[in-house]
C-alpha positions, 0 to 999 in steps of 0.5 A: 549820412547824405541820405539822412539829410535828404530824407529829414529835408524831404519829410520837414518840407512836406510836414510844414506843407500838410501844417499849413493845410490843416490851417484855415489859411494858406498862400497859393503859388506857381510850383513852376517858380517865378523869372527874375524880371516877370510878375511875381504874385502870390495869393493869401486866401482864408476861411476866416475873417482876419485881414493882413497888412504885410508879407515876407519872402523869406530865403529857403535855405537860411530863413532870412527875410529877404523882402518885406511887401505891402498886402494891398487892397483886400479882395474878399471872398471867393469860392470857399475863402472869406477873404483874400489877398494878392501878395506882389513881390516882383520887384524882388529879383535875385535867383533863389529858393523862397517862400512866403509868410504872413505870421505862422503861414507859409507858402510851399516852397518855390524857386526864383531863376531864369531857368525855372521854365526850361525843358517844361514844352518838351516835358509835355511833349511826353503825353503826346507821344503817349496819345498815339495812335496806330504804333504808341511808342510809350506802350512799344506796341501799335493799336487801331491799325485796321482804320477805318471805313468811310460814312457820309462820304463821296464813296460807298459807305463802309469802303475801307480807307487807310487813316491809322495814325495821328492822336488819341483825343483824350481818356476815350480813343476818338479821333477829330481833325478839328482838335488835331488840326489845331493841336498840329497848328500850335506845335508847328507854331511853337517851334517857329517862334521858339526854336531854340527851346526844344531838344531832339532826343527822340526819333520820329517814331517816338522812340528814344534817339535823336534823328537831327530834328527837334522833337516838337517838330517830329510830333508836329509831322506826325500830326500833319501826317495823319491830317494828310491821311484824313485829306487823302485827294482834293474835295476829299476831307474826313472830319472824325474817326471813331464816335462814342461807342468808344466810350466802353470802358476804361481800357488801354489802346488796342483794337476795338471790335465793337463797330460792326466791321471788324477792327475797324472804326467808322471815318465820317466824311465832311459833307456840311450836313448834319450827322449821326448814325444812331438816335442824335445828330449834330448841327452841322452847316457847313465844312468851313471850320474844319477844312479852314484848320486843315488848311492853316495847318498845312500852310504852316507845315510848308513854310517849315519843312520846305528846306528839309523836305521839299517834295513832303513841303510842296504836296503841303503847299498843294492841299493848303490851298485845295483844303481852303477852296474845299471851305469856301464851297460851303461855308459853316461849321462841320461838327462832330457826329454823336451816336448813343448820346447827345453830346458832341464838340458844338463848334459854332463858329467858323470864319476864325478858321478861315482867317488862319487860313487865308493870312497863312496862304498868303504867307506861302503864296506871297498873293495880297488877294489872300490878306484882303480876305483875311482881313475881311474874314477879321470883321466878322469875328472881332471877338472870340464869342466866350470872352467875358462870357459867363457860359458856352457850350462844349468847344462852342467857339473853338480854338477858343481864342482867334489864332488868326488875329495874331497872324494877320496883325504881323502882316499889317501896318499903319490903321489896319494893323491896329485895328486888328490888334485893338480886337484882341484888346477888346476881348482881354478888357471883357475878361479883365473886367471880372478877373479884376474883382477877385484875387485870382483875377479869374475871369475865365468860365468854368466850363468844360476844359476851363484849363483849355481856356486859360492857357488860349487866353494866356496865349492871346494876353501874350500875343497882344502885349507882343503886338502892342508893346502894352503890358497894362493886362501882364498881371492878368497874362500871369495870372492864367499862366500861374493858375495853371501851376497851383496859384488857384483855390486847390493849390494844384498844379493842372498838369500832371507831373509838373513840376516833379515836386509840386502838388500835381494830379495823381489820379486822372480820369485816364486808362493809362494811370488806372489800369497800367499805373503808368504816368501821364507826364506832361498831360494838361487835365480838363480843370474846374467846373461850375459846382451846377455843372457838376452837380448835374452830370451823371456817372461820376463817382469819387472812389476816393476821399476828396483831398480838396474838399475843404476847397470846393464850392459852387464857384467852382469844383475840381477833383483828383480822382479818375472817378471825375471825368469832368474836371480831370481828364487830360486832353491832347489839344490842351495839351499842344496849346499849352506846349506853345505857352510854355515855349513862350515862357522859356524864351522870354527874357 
């Protein structure tokens, strides 16, 4: 009888959900839910010209109306919709399970509670473990164990060097120092800032079983260990492992034999000069962008491991200084290297990386010189250039926000602190000027990896609020977070399997799901792109009818189809940033 009741309730819920999707009007919500004291806003969106004045919050178990709100001003058209409204029910704080309704239109059910985000950050660590190279705990097997052979280095080309380990970047199996160092930094910062959020259910090798260390710290150390291999001695630093010859078709990770030297893959030395072994080359101008990221990861690693493993921490201390000095020798950007195609990570900024490096060096050395240098670097990139812009090149302004401003502002006082905080505010205001014009408060451009930008921008809003005690942008901050979990035109979470009861990606551009039929729990997919970008991409072919066809527009396109590599491919570094954001949300009151 209990099973029958359960099945009936599930069918009733999804029948209601499907019925709504066959209408011309929808209410988009955050599938994860809302904390009692948080901003709580859903978006009503319609394809006709109808309007609403009020909305109702209904208790799901009793169908009792518990709150009636004013729909506020009409925001008009956006994407596929003719009319939109923001439904604000922030003043309602009673925990429970609810849905919103306007007339016959109902939202999916959602929770209000202090525990709605509990475990979400740890859930996303599943994807990080699955991305491991070397020993892969998800497959319980090893891959890419022969990496690799050097190119462009201070040693003869094709010299073997042991750099097996780290994380695969996305569905392909390339590995980049810049994204890996950034991911490592976010994981370490998440543990530093929110240690109580994370559990210890997995061992250092990624297999189940506690080891007395929080899982996020185990994962961060996996990243640190690989960075050490990519920086094996002073003045030896490598930027990239493998290249676009990896785009050999979907396959599960194993040993690749198509690089011309057995099962080894090429490892690119940081020269600060244009590189590319084939027809195409990058536009590298220096080493500082990569070296600064190495230095920051090593320095924050030192602070967290100093009381756990002194010898390991001392090594990180030395490497953090040496990596920074390596960056000083050749200021500029160290971009990834193409080979068969003209595509690469086109990073064009580096002073933000050196700002973060120097303030972290101040944190571990207490040498005021580093603090002053960090402040000087901050003046060279006050605002991350994509903020407020309509477009940017792929990974052009990386890591999407200036992490150094946060660390620097925490250390400063008085006028200098206010000055650094004002840079965050100015960048947020540029996005806000665009976002306030639409009901989704969307001001982040729809370029490749737009979800990564959204995640990082939400973190910048959070850091600004913490530093300034100014809540002016809290709705914008929450709108970015809500967007990632369903309050978007498609009504879907952008994280595989999170939450388990919601609309989430089921057919991502992933070999694990497509070939192995394995879940990729916790992976944040790239996210929507402009219709103009999508329409000019080569090699995209949808393999199933588009479940979100009704919600596509020239404004933005998203497909839950493995054939769409532009919007539905999960990324390792985006997921790591999301882990920090989810930890912040869980820890918040």
